[in-house]
RODO-717577 format. One record per residue (C-alpha): x, y, z; chain; residue number from 1. Coordinates in steps of 0.02 Angstrom, whole numbers, plus 32768, in hexadecimal, padded with zeros to 4 digits. Example, Ala and Ser with C-alpha at 12.3 -4.5 7.8 and 13.67 -1.06 7.14 Angstrom:
<site xx="8267" yy="7F1F" zz="8186" cadena="A" num="1"/>
<site xx="82AC" yy="7FCB" zz="8165" cadena="A" num="2"/>
END
This chain:
<site xx="2185" yy="ACF8" zz="E157" cadena="A" num="1"/>
<site xx="20C1" yy="ACC0" zz="E13D" cadena="A" num="2"/>
<site xx="2047" yy="AC37" zz="E197" cadena="A" num="3"/>
<site xx="2040" yy="ABF8" zz="E0D9" cadena="A" num="4"/>
<site xx="2100" yy="ABD1" zz="E0E5" cadena="A" num="5"/>
<site xx="2100" yy="AB8D" zz="E163" cadena="A" num="6"/>
<site xx="208A" yy="AB0A" zz="E137" cadena="A" num="7"/>
<site xx="20D3" yy="AAF5" zz="E087" cadena="A" num="8"/>
<site xx="214B" yy="AA69" zz="E09A" cadena="A" num="9"/>
<site xx="20D7" yy="AA03" zz="E122" cadena="A" num="10"/>
<site xx="2073" yy="AA18" zz="E087" cadena="A" num="11"/>
<site xx="20FB" yy="A9C3" zz="E007" cadena="A" num="12"/>
<site xx="211B" yy="A932" zz="E09B" cadena="A" num="13"/>
<site xx="206E" yy="A90B" zz="E08B" cadena="A" num="14"/>
<site xx="2042" yy="A912" zz="DFCA" cadena="A" num="15"/>
<site xx="2116" yy="A8C9" zz="DF80" cadena="A" num="16"/>
<site xx="20DD" yy="A7EC" zz="DFCA" cadena="A" num="17"/>
<site xx="2032" yy="A81B" zz="DF85" cadena="A" num="18"/>
<site xx="2096" yy="A839" zz="DEDE" cadena="A" num="19"/>
<site xx="20F4" yy="A7BA" zz="DF1B" cadena="A" num="20"/>
<site xx="207B" yy="A731" zz="DF06" cadena="A" num="21"/>
<site xx="2037" yy="A76F" zz="DE55" cadena="A" num="22"/>
<site xx="20D1" yy="A76F" zz="DE22" cadena="A" num="23"/>
<site xx="2102" yy="A6AF" zz="DE56" cadena="A" num="24"/>
<site xx="2039" yy="A688" zz="DE09" cadena="A" num="25"/>
<site xx="205D" yy="A6BE" zz="DD7F" cadena="A" num="26"/>
<site xx="20E9" yy="A66C" zz="DD68" cadena="A" num="27"/>
<site xx="20A5" yy="A5D1" zz="DD67" cadena="A" num="28"/>
<site xx="2024" yy="A5FD" zz="DD24" cadena="A" num="29"/>
<site xx="20A1" yy="A61F" zz="DC7D" cadena="A" num="30"/>
<site xx="210F" yy="A57C" zz="DC97" cadena="A" num="31"/>
<site xx="205E" yy="A516" zz="DC99" cadena="A" num="32"/>
<site xx="2023" yy="A574" zz="DBF3" cadena="A" num="33"/>
<site xx="20D6" yy="A532" zz="DBA2" cadena="A" num="34"/>
<site xx="20E5" yy="A49D" zz="DBD4" cadena="A" num="35"/>
<site xx="2088" yy="A46A" zz="DB30" cadena="A" num="36"/>
<site xx="2102" yy="A4B2" zz="DAE4" cadena="A" num="37"/>
<site xx="21AA" yy="A47B" zz="DB2D" cadena="A" num="38"/>
<site xx="2166" yy="A3BA" zz="DAF4" cadena="A" num="39"/>
<site xx="2126" yy="A3D7" zz="DA56" cadena="A" num="40"/>
<site xx="21ED" yy="A435" zz="DA3C" cadena="A" num="41"/>
<site xx="222D" yy="A392" zz="DAAC" cadena="A" num="42"/>
<site xx="21D4" yy="A308" zz="DA40" cadena="A" num="43"/>
<site xx="21D8" yy="A36A" zz="D96F" cadena="A" num="44"/>
<site xx="2286" yy="A343" zz="D985" cadena="A" num="45"/>
<site xx="2295" yy="A299" zz="D9C9" cadena="A" num="46"/>
<site xx="229A" yy="A200" zz="D963" cadena="A" num="47"/>
<site xx="221A" yy="A172" zz="D975" cadena="A" num="48"/>
<site xx="229C" yy="A0FC" zz="D9C8" cadena="A" num="49"/>
<site xx="22CD" yy="A17F" zz="DA42" cadena="A" num="50"/>
<site xx="2203" yy="A198" zz="DA6C" cadena="A" num="51"/>
<site xx="21FF" yy="A0F1" zz="DA97" cadena="A" num="52"/>
<site xx="227D" yy="A0E0" zz="DB09" cadena="A" num="53"/>
<site xx="2280" yy="A182" zz="DB63" cadena="A" num="54"/>
<site xx="21C5" yy="A1B2" zz="DB4C" cadena="A" num="55"/>
<site xx="217D" yy="A277" zz="DB55" cadena="A" num="56"/>
<site xx="21E0" yy="A2C3" zz="DBC8" cadena="A" num="57"/>
<site xx="229B" yy="A27E" zz="DBAD" cadena="A" num="58"/>
<site xx="2320" yy="A301" zz="DB4C" cadena="A" num="59"/>
<site xx="2323" yy="A2A9" zz="DA93" cadena="A" num="60"/>
<site xx="23F0" yy="A251" zz="DA7A" cadena="A" num="61"/>
<site xx="23F7" yy="A29A" zz="D9DC" cadena="A" num="62"/>
<site xx="2398" yy="A30E" zz="D974" cadena="A" num="63"/>
<site xx="2330" yy="A2BD" zz="D8F2" cadena="A" num="64"/>
<site xx="22CB" yy="A328" zz="D86C" cadena="A" num="65"/>
<site xx="22AB" yy="A2BC" zz="D802" cadena="A" num="66"/>
<site xx="21EC" yy="A2B6" zz="D83D" cadena="A" num="67"/>
<site xx="21E9" yy="A36D" zz="D826" cadena="A" num="68"/>
<site xx="2217" yy="A35A" zz="D768" cadena="A" num="69"/>
<site xx="21A8" yy="A2B0" zz="D752" cadena="A" num="70"/>
<site xx="20E4" yy="A323" zz="D791" cadena="A" num="71"/>
<site xx="2146" yy="A3A3" zz="D719" cadena="A" num="72"/>
<site xx="2131" yy="A355" zz="D696" cadena="A" num="73"/>
<site xx="20B6" yy="A2C7" zz="D6BD" cadena="A" num="74"/>
<site xx="2031" yy="A36C" zz="D6B9" cadena="A" num="75"/>
<site xx="208B" yy="A3EB" zz="D655" cadena="A" num="76"/>
<site xx="2096" yy="A45C" zz="D6D1" cadena="A" num="77"/>
<site xx="20FA" yy="A4D0" zz="D67A" cadena="A" num="78"/>
<site xx="2033" yy="A4F1" zz="D633" cadena="A" num="79"/>
<site xx="1FDA" yy="A4E7" zz="D6C7" cadena="A" num="80"/>
<site xx="203F" yy="A56F" zz="D707" cadena="A" num="81"/>
<site xx="2018" yy="A5E4" zz="D681" cadena="A" num="82"/>
<site xx="1F72" yy="A5BD" zz="D68E" cadena="A" num="83"/>
<site xx="1F54" yy="A5EF" zz="D738" cadena="A" num="84"/>
<site xx="1FDA" yy="A689" zz="D725" cadena="A" num="85"/>
<site xx="1F75" yy="A6C7" zz="D6A0" cadena="A" num="86"/>
<site xx="1EC7" yy="A6A9" zz="D6F1" cadena="A" num="87"/>
<site xx="1EEE" yy="A6F9" zz="D791" cadena="A" num="88"/>
<site xx="1F49" yy="A787" zz="D749" cadena="A" num="89"/>
<site xx="1EBA" yy="A7AF" zz="D6D5" cadena="A" num="90"/>
<site xx="1E52" yy="A792" zz="D75C" cadena="A" num="91"/>
<site xx="1EA8" yy="A810" zz="D7D4" cadena="A" num="92"/>
<site xx="1EB2" yy="A897" zz="D750" cadena="A" num="93"/>
<site xx="1DFB" yy="A888" zz="D72B" cadena="A" num="94"/>
<site xx="1DAE" yy="A879" zz="D7BF" cadena="A" num="95"/>
<site xx="1E0C" yy="A8FD" zz="D819" cadena="A" num="96"/>
<site xx="1DE5" yy="A993" zz="D770" cadena="A" num="97"/>
<site xx="1D22" yy="A958" zz="D784" cadena="A" num="98"/>
<site xx="1D32" yy="A96E" zz="D858" cadena="A" num="99"/>
<site xx="1D71" yy="AA03" zz="D84B" cadena="A" num="100"/>
<site xx="1CED" yy="AA36" zz="D7D1" cadena="A" num="101"/>
<site xx="1C42" yy="AA01" zz="D82A" cadena="A" num="102"/>
<site xx="1C86" yy="AA4A" zz="D8BD" cadena="A" num="103"/>
<site xx="1CA4" yy="AAF1" zz="D878" cadena="A" num="104"/>
<site xx="1BDE" yy="AAED" zz="D845" cadena="A" num="105"/>
<site xx="1BC9" yy="AAA1" zz="D8EF" cadena="A" num="106"/>
<site xx="1C3D" yy="AB0A" zz="D969" cadena="A" num="107"/>
<site xx="1C47" yy="ABA9" zz="D902" cadena="A" num="108"/>
<site xx="1BCE" yy="ABB2" zz="D893" cadena="A" num="109"/>
<site xx="1B4F" yy="AB7F" zz="D908" cadena="A" num="110"/>
<site xx="1ACD" yy="AB1C" zz="D891" cadena="A" num="111"/>
<site xx="1A24" yy="AB0B" zz="D8DA" cadena="A" num="112"/>
<site xx="19F7" yy="AA6D" zz="D940" cadena="A" num="113"/>
<site xx="1AC8" yy="AA5B" zz="D95C" cadena="A" num="114"/>
<site xx="1AAA" yy="A9FC" zz="DA01" cadena="A" num="115"/>
<site xx="1A39" yy="A980" zz="D9C1" cadena="A" num="116"/>
<site xx="1AB3" yy="A965" zz="D92D" cadena="A" num="117"/>
<site xx="1B44" yy="A969" zz="D99E" cadena="A" num="118"/>
<site xx="1AFC" yy="A8EC" zz="D9EC" cadena="A" num="119"/>
<site xx="1AB9" yy="A860" zz="D934" cadena="A" num="120"/>
<site xx="1B5D" yy="A86F" zz="D943" cadena="A" num="121"/>
<site xx="1BB0" yy="A826" zz="D9F5" cadena="A" num="122"/>
<site xx="1B0E" yy="A7BA" zz="D9C7" cadena="A" num="123"/>
<site xx="1B59" yy="A77A" zz="D925" cadena="A" num="124"/>
<site xx="1BF4" yy="A759" zz="D965" cadena="A" num="125"/>
<site xx="1BD8" yy="A703" zz="D9EE" cadena="A" num="126"/>
<site xx="1B62" yy="A675" zz="D981" cadena="A" num="127"/>
<site xx="1BD8" yy="A5DE" zz="D96D" cadena="A" num="128"/>
<site xx="1C21" yy="A593" zz="D8D9" cadena="A" num="129"/>
<site xx="1BAD" yy="A4FE" zz="D8E1" cadena="A" num="130"/>
<site xx="1B28" yy="A56A" zz="D8D0" cadena="A" num="131"/>
<site xx="1B67" yy="A5C4" zz="D828" cadena="A" num="132"/>
<site xx="1BBD" yy="A54D" zz="D7DC" cadena="A" num="133"/>
<site xx="1B2A" yy="A4F0" zz="D77C" cadena="A" num="134"/>
<site xx="1ADE" yy="A595" zz="D73E" cadena="A" num="135"/>
<site xx="1B94" yy="A5E5" zz="D6F6" cadena="A" num="136"/>
<site xx="1BC0" yy="A531" zz="D6BF" cadena="A" num="137"/>
<site xx="1B0E" yy="A52F" zz="D655" cadena="A" num="138"/>
<site xx="1B3A" yy="A5EE" zz="D611" cadena="A" num="139"/>
<site xx="1BF6" yy="A5B2" zz="D5ED" cadena="A" num="140"/>
<site xx="1B94" yy="A54A" zz="D574" cadena="A" num="141"/>
<site xx="1B24" yy="A5B1" zz="D51A" cadena="A" num="142"/>
<site xx="1BAB" yy="A63A" zz="D4F4" cadena="A" num="143"/>
<site xx="1C28" yy="A5A3" zz="D4D4" cadena="A" num="144"/>
<site xx="1C83" yy="A5EF" zz="D560" cadena="A" num="145"/>
<site xx="1CAB" yy="A544" zz="D594" cadena="A" num="146"/>
<site xx="1D4A" yy="A4EB" zz="D5A9" cadena="A" num="147"/>
<site xx="1D97" yy="A594" zz="D59B" cadena="A" num="148"/>
<site xx="1DE9" yy="A605" zz="D60D" cadena="A" num="149"/>
<site xx="1DAD" yy="A680" zz="D5F4" cadena="A" num="150"/>
<site xx="1D05" yy="A64A" zz="D62A" cadena="A" num="151"/>
<site xx="1D54" yy="A63F" zz="D6E2" cadena="A" num="152"/>
<site xx="1DB9" yy="A6FF" zz="D6CC" cadena="A" num="153"/>
<site xx="1D13" yy="A726" zz="D6B8" cadena="A" num="154"/>
<site xx="1CAB" yy="A6C3" zz="D737" cadena="A" num="155"/>
<site xx="1D2E" yy="A706" zz="D7D5" cadena="A" num="156"/>
<site xx="1D51" yy="A7B0" zz="D78B" cadena="A" num="157"/>
<site xx="1C8F" yy="A7BA" zz="D7CA" cadena="A" num="158"/>
<site xx="1C90" yy="A759" zz="D848" cadena="A" num="159"/>
<site xx="1D4B" yy="A7D7" zz="D8B1" cadena="A" num="160"/>
<site xx="1CFA" yy="A858" zz="D86D" cadena="A" num="161"/>
<site xx="1C50" yy="A83B" zz="D8E4" cadena="A" num="162"/>
<site xx="1CCF" yy="A84D" zz="D95D" cadena="A" num="163"/>
<site xx="1D40" yy="A8D0" zz="D90F" cadena="A" num="164"/>
<site xx="1CB2" yy="A938" zz="D8EB" cadena="A" num="165"/>
<site xx="1C66" yy="A92A" zz="D9BF" cadena="A" num="166"/>
<site xx="1CF2" yy="A94E" zz="DA0A" cadena="A" num="167"/>
<site xx="1D3E" yy="A9D5" zz="D991" cadena="A" num="168"/>
<site xx="1C9E" yy="AA27" zz="D998" cadena="A" num="169"/>
<site xx="1C9D" yy="AA34" zz="DA55" cadena="A" num="170"/>
<site xx="1D73" yy="AA7C" zz="DA44" cadena="A" num="171"/>
<site xx="1D1F" yy="AAFE" zz="D9BD" cadena="A" num="172"/>
<site xx="1C80" yy="AB3F" zz="DA18" cadena="A" num="173"/>
<site xx="1CF0" yy="AB92" zz="DA87" cadena="A" num="174"/>
<site xx="1D66" yy="ABCB" zz="DA12" cadena="A" num="175"/>
<site xx="1D8E" yy="ACAD" zz="DA1C" cadena="A" num="176"/>
<site xx="1D04" yy="ACFC" zz="D9D6" cadena="A" num="177"/>
<site xx="1D85" yy="ADA3" zz="D9EC" cadena="A" num="178"/>
<site xx="1DEC" yy="AD53" zz="D966" cadena="A" num="179"/>
<site xx="1D83" yy="AD1F" zz="D910" cadena="A" num="180"/>
<site xx="1D29" yy="ADCA" zz="D918" cadena="A" num="181"/>
<site xx="1DD7" yy="AE08" zz="D8DC" cadena="A" num="182"/>
<site xx="1DDF" yy="AD94" zz="D836" cadena="A" num="183"/>
<site xx="1D2F" yy="ADDD" zz="D7F1" cadena="A" num="184"/>
<site xx="1D65" yy="AE70" zz="D834" cadena="A" num="185"/>
<site xx="1DF0" yy="AE70" zz="D7B0" cadena="A" num="186"/>
<site xx="1D89" yy="AE2A" zz="D72B" cadena="A" num="187"/>
<site xx="1DAC" yy="AD7C" zz="D712" cadena="A" num="188"/>
<site xx="1D21" yy="AD06" zz="D6F8" cadena="A" num="189"/>
<site xx="1CD5" yy="AC69" zz="D746" cadena="A" num="190"/>
<site xx="1D52" yy="ABF9" zz="D6DD" cadena="A" num="191"/>
<site xx="1DF3" yy="AC85" zz="D724" cadena="A" num="192"/>
<site xx="1DB6" yy="AC68" zz="D7BA" cadena="A" num="193"/>
<site xx="1DBE" yy="ABB6" zz="D7D0" cadena="A" num="194"/>
<site xx="1E6E" yy="AB97" zz="D776" cadena="A" num="195"/>
<site xx="1ED8" yy="AC0A" zz="D79F" cadena="A" num="196"/>
<site xx="1EA2" yy="AC33" zz="D83E" cadena="A" num="197"/>
<site xx="1E2D" yy="AB8B" zz="D8A9" cadena="A" num="198"/>
<site xx="1E8A" yy="AB0E" zz="D855" cadena="A" num="199"/>
<site xx="1F38" yy="AB75" zz="D887" cadena="A" num="200"/>
<site xx="1F03" yy="AB75" zz="D93B" cadena="A" num="201"/>
<site xx="1EC2" yy="AAEE" zz="D934" cadena="A" num="202"/>
<site xx="1F42" yy="AA6F" zz="D8F8" cadena="A" num="203"/>
<site xx="1F6F" yy="AA3F" zz="D987" cadena="A" num="204"/>
<site xx="1ED0" yy="A9E7" zz="D9BA" cadena="A" num="205"/>
<site xx="1EC7" yy="A9B2" zz="D909" cadena="A" num="206"/>
<site xx="1F77" yy="A957" zz="D8F3" cadena="A" num="207"/>
<site xx="1F30" yy="A8DB" zz="D990" cadena="A" num="208"/>
<site xx="1EA6" yy="A8A9" zz="D941" cadena="A" num="209"/>
<site xx="1EFC" yy="A89D" zz="D8BE" cadena="A" num="210"/>
<site xx="1F78" yy="A81E" zz="D901" cadena="A" num="211"/>
<site xx="1EE1" yy="A7D0" zz="D963" cadena="A" num="212"/>
<site xx="1E8A" yy="A79C" zz="D8C4" cadena="A" num="213"/>
<site xx="1F2F" yy="A769" zz="D858" cadena="A" num="214"/>
<site xx="1F3D" yy="A6C9" zz="D8E5" cadena="A" num="215"/>
<site xx="1E7E" yy="A6C8" zz="D914" cadena="A" num="216"/>
<site xx="1E6F" yy="A69A" zz="D869" cadena="A" num="217"/>
<site xx="1F05" yy="A632" zz="D856" cadena="A" num="218"/>
<site xx="1EC7" yy="A5AB" zz="D8E7" cadena="A" num="219"/>
<site xx="1E26" yy="A59D" zz="D8A9" cadena="A" num="220"/>
<site xx="1DE1" yy="A4F3" zz="D870" cadena="A" num="221"/>
<site xx="1D44" yy="A4C6" zz="D871" cadena="A" num="222"/>
<site xx="1D06" yy="A54F" zz="D7D7" cadena="A" num="223"/>
<site xx="1D97" yy="A514" zz="D77F" cadena="A" num="224"/>
<site xx="1D82" yy="A45A" zz="D77F" cadena="A" num="225"/>
<site xx="1CEA" yy="A46F" zz="D759" cadena="A" num="226"/>
<site xx="1D0F" yy="A4F8" zz="D6AA" cadena="A" num="227"/>
<site xx="1D98" yy="A4B1" zz="D688" cadena="A" num="228"/>
<site xx="1D82" yy="A3FA" zz="D64D" cadena="A" num="229"/>
<site xx="1E30" yy="A3EE" zz="D5CF" cadena="A" num="230"/>
<site xx="1ECB" yy="A3E0" zz="D5FC" cadena="A" num="231"/>
<site xx="1F11" yy="A45D" zz="D57A" cadena="A" num="232"/>
<site xx="1EA4" yy="A4E2" zz="D5EB" cadena="A" num="233"/>
<site xx="1EBF" yy="A4B6" zz="D6AB" cadena="A" num="234"/>
<site xx="1F01" yy="A4FA" zz="D742" cadena="A" num="235"/>
<site xx="1F81" yy="A4CD" zz="D7A7" cadena="A" num="236"/>
<site xx="1EF7" yy="A4B0" zz="D850" cadena="A" num="237"/>
<site xx="1E9E" yy="A431" zz="D7D0" cadena="A" num="238"/>
<site xx="1F34" yy="A3F1" zz="D78B" cadena="A" num="239"/>
<site xx="1F54" yy="A39A" zz="D83F" cadena="A" num="240"/>
<site xx="1EB7" yy="A384" zz="D865" cadena="A" num="241"/>
<site xx="1EA1" yy="A31D" zz="D7CE" cadena="A" num="242"/>
<site xx="1F3C" yy="A2B3" zz="D7E5" cadena="A" num="243"/>
<site xx="1F39" yy="A290" zz="D88A" cadena="A" num="244"/>
<site xx="1E79" yy="A246" zz="D857" cadena="A" num="245"/>
<site xx="1ECF" yy="A1EB" zz="D7DF" cadena="A" num="246"/>
<site xx="1F4B" yy="A196" zz="D87B" cadena="A" num="247"/>
<site xx="1FE7" yy="A197" zz="D7F2" cadena="A" num="248"/>
<site xx="2059" yy="A1E0" zz="D86D" cadena="A" num="249"/>
<site xx="20BA" yy="A1A6" zz="D906" cadena="A" num="250"/>
<site xx="20BA" yy="A208" zz="D99B" cadena="A" num="251"/>
<site xx="2150" yy="A275" zz="D969" cadena="A" num="252"/>
<site xx="210E" yy="A29D" zz="D8C1" cadena="A" num="253"/>
<site xx="2092" yy="A2D4" zz="D914" cadena="A" num="254"/>
<site xx="2103" yy="A36E" zz="D970" cadena="A" num="255"/>
<site xx="2148" yy="A376" zz="D905" cadena="A" num="256"/>
<site xx="20BD" yy="A3A5" zz="D893" cadena="A" num="257"/>
<site xx="2070" yy="A407" zz="D936" cadena="A" num="258"/>
<site xx="211A" yy="A47E" zz="D936" cadena="A" num="259"/>
<site xx="2119" yy="A499" zz="D87C" cadena="A" num="260"/>
<site xx="204D" yy="A4B9" zz="D880" cadena="A" num="261"/>
<site xx="2068" yy="A557" zz="D93C" cadena="A" num="262"/>
<site xx="2104" yy="A587" zz="D8FB" cadena="A" num="263"/>
<site xx="20D8" yy="A607" zz="D887" cadena="A" num="264"/>
<site xx="2058" yy="A660" zz="D906" cadena="A" num="265"/>
<site xx="20E1" yy="A65E" zz="D97E" cadena="A" num="266"/>
<site xx="2158" yy="A6BE" zz="D91D" cadena="A" num="267"/>
<site xx="20D7" yy="A738" zz="D8DC" cadena="A" num="268"/>
<site xx="2098" yy="A759" zz="D980" cadena="A" num="269"/>
<site xx="213F" yy="A764" zz="D9AD" cadena="A" num="270"/>
<site xx="2187" yy="A7F5" zz="D91B" cadena="A" num="271"/>
<site xx="20BD" yy="A861" zz="D937" cadena="A" num="272"/>
<site xx="20EA" yy="A849" zz="D9FA" cadena="A" num="273"/>
<site xx="212B" yy="A90A" zz="DA15" cadena="A" num="274"/>
<site xx="2084" yy="A949" zz="D9B0" cadena="A" num="275"/>
<site xx="2037" yy="A8E9" zz="DA33" cadena="A" num="276"/>
<site xx="2063" yy="A91E" zz="DABC" cadena="A" num="277"/>
<site xx="2051" yy="A9D2" zz="DA82" cadena="A" num="278"/>
<site xx="1FB9" yy="A9D2" zz="DA45" cadena="A" num="279"/>
<site xx="1F8B" yy="A979" zz="DB0E" cadena="A" num="280"/>
<site xx="1FEE" yy="AA0E" zz="DB51" cadena="A" num="281"/>
<site xx="1FA3" yy="AA77" zz="DAEE" cadena="A" num="282"/>
<site xx="1EE5" yy="AA45" zz="DB1C" cadena="A" num="283"/>
<site xx="1F0F" yy="AA20" zz="DBD3" cadena="A" num="284"/>
<site xx="1F40" yy="AAEC" zz="DBCD" cadena="A" num="285"/>
<site xx="1E8F" yy="AB24" zz="DB81" cadena="A" num="286"/>
END
């Protein structure tokens, strides 16, 4: 028996307390994160009288669905849900498409000045939306796209693809050259290499980007608030913000509105959590 074998149990004993501490800390943080969601869920199905009597921390005496139905009818939530889904889904697909095309040129094509171009994409992604909103508003007015969902799709496709290009160009710069050279030897063109080699091998990363682009765009508020003034075109976060600003809802209806607002994004995240896990695992292995 070697010396390393003798010291292995001692090392495990020393590591176990650290693992337990990390697990406890992560569990506490997870509980703290879930507290607001639990409160929203409790109060969304609570009658106003029940809320006044027992407060926000009390359990509902009976399930009260009128707050959800009233909010759904008041803001035409089905229409807002369709608007958010169309905008977020379109941005997720288009931003990934633009990102992979740009990153393919920068990461594999190795165009001149690629580092400066990537730096520009990074700086564009770091620019606050408050600095962008007036130029975007002015340009949308000039091309007759103001107060249209297409304008928001174009804006967020550009914003999200800036981050996607920055990330994917770093990933594709380490793409195995042997695979690319073998494809070129077999007679594949650059487009065939992109769609038949690069995209399938990079699909875990692309799918993770697509999920995050959808969730990020779904939660956007400021630019849609400025660009979408008609009720027919507004997204879910904008409808929630405007109605709350008008002080037309009590506490339980507000909780019902918050529940309806976050539920689609949570469902989308849960449906694609396996995709996220697979993509993160592949990235860790690389």
